C-alpha positions in Angstrom: 109.7 113.3 91.7 106.5 112.1 90.1 104.5 114.3 88.8 101.9 112.6 90.0 103.6 112.9 93.3 103.9 116.3 92.8 100.4 117.4 92.5 99.6 115.1 94.9 101.6 116.6 97.6 100.4 120.1 95.6 96.9 119.3 96.4 97.2 118.0 99.7 99.3 121.8 100.4 95.9 123.5 98.8 93.7 121.5 101.4 95.3 122.1 104.0 96.6 118.8 105.1 100.1 117.4 106.5 101.1 114.3 105.6 99.5 112.5 108.4 96.5 114.6 108.2 95.6 113.6 105.0 96.7 109.9 105.8 94.5 109.4 108.2 91.4 110.7 107.1 92.2 108.7 103.9 92.8 105.5 106.0 96.4 105.6 105.3 99.6 105.6 107.1 101.7 109.0 106.3 104.6 106.6 104.7 102.1 105.8 102.0 101.2 109.4 101.1 105.3 110.1 101.2 105.7 107.7 98.8 103.8 108.7 96.1 104.8 112.3 97.2 108.3 111.2 96.1 107.7 109.0 93.4 108.3 106.2 94.9 104.9 104.3 94.0 101.7 105.4 92.3 98.4 106.3 94.5 96.3 103.2 94.1 92.5 103.1 92.6 91.0 103.3 95.8 93.1 106.3 97.1 92.1 108.2 93.6 88.5 106.8 94.4 88.6 108.4 98.2 90.2 112.1 96.7 87.7 112.0 94.6 84.5 111.7 96.6 86.1 113.6 99.9 87.8 115.9 97.9 86.2 116.6 95.2 89.3 115.9 93.3 89.7 115.8 89.3 91.3 112.1 89.5 92.1 113.3 85.8 94.5 116.6 87.1 96.2 114.2 89.4 97.1 111.5 86.5 97.5 113.7 83.7 98.1 117.3 85.1 94.8 117.9 82.8 91.5 119.8 83.7 90.9 121.9 87.4 92.1 119.9 90.6 88.5 120.2 92.2 85.2 119.0 90.2 82.8 122.0 91.0 80.0 120.6 88.9 77.6 118.3 91.4 74.8 117.5 88.9 76.9 115.2 86.8 79.8 114.3 89.6 78.6 110.2 89.0 78.8 110.6 85.6 82.6 111.8 85.9 83.5 109.6 88.5 82.5 106.5 86.2 84.2 108.3 83.5 87.4 109.0 85.5 88.0 105.8 87.3 87.6 103.8 84.0 90.3 106.1 82.4 91.9 105.1 85.7 91.6 101.4 85.4 92.6 101.7 82.1 96.2 103.7 82.7 97.4 101.5 85.5 96.2 98.3 83.6 98.4 99.2 80.9 101.1 99.7 82.8 100.7 96.7 84.4 99.2 98.5 87.9 96.7 95.8 90.1 
């Protein structure tokens, strides 16, 4: 299981959602969530953005395991979002993932 998948599963359990419930809320399939959690694929930038917006999930934590799971300081929310999304895009670009 990929580390990203492990962290996504941990987050899903922390927010008390089944794979199906999380998939429905994020407009994905249950299979897509399962594939990420088992390391068969990586989350898209769009999915990471939705986790940030809907649940205040620290995307840096999802990708690297660094930092707190949840973002609690809403004052700098937009700045954090911009910075994290740039890092995510760079991470995916470096690995040839679109």
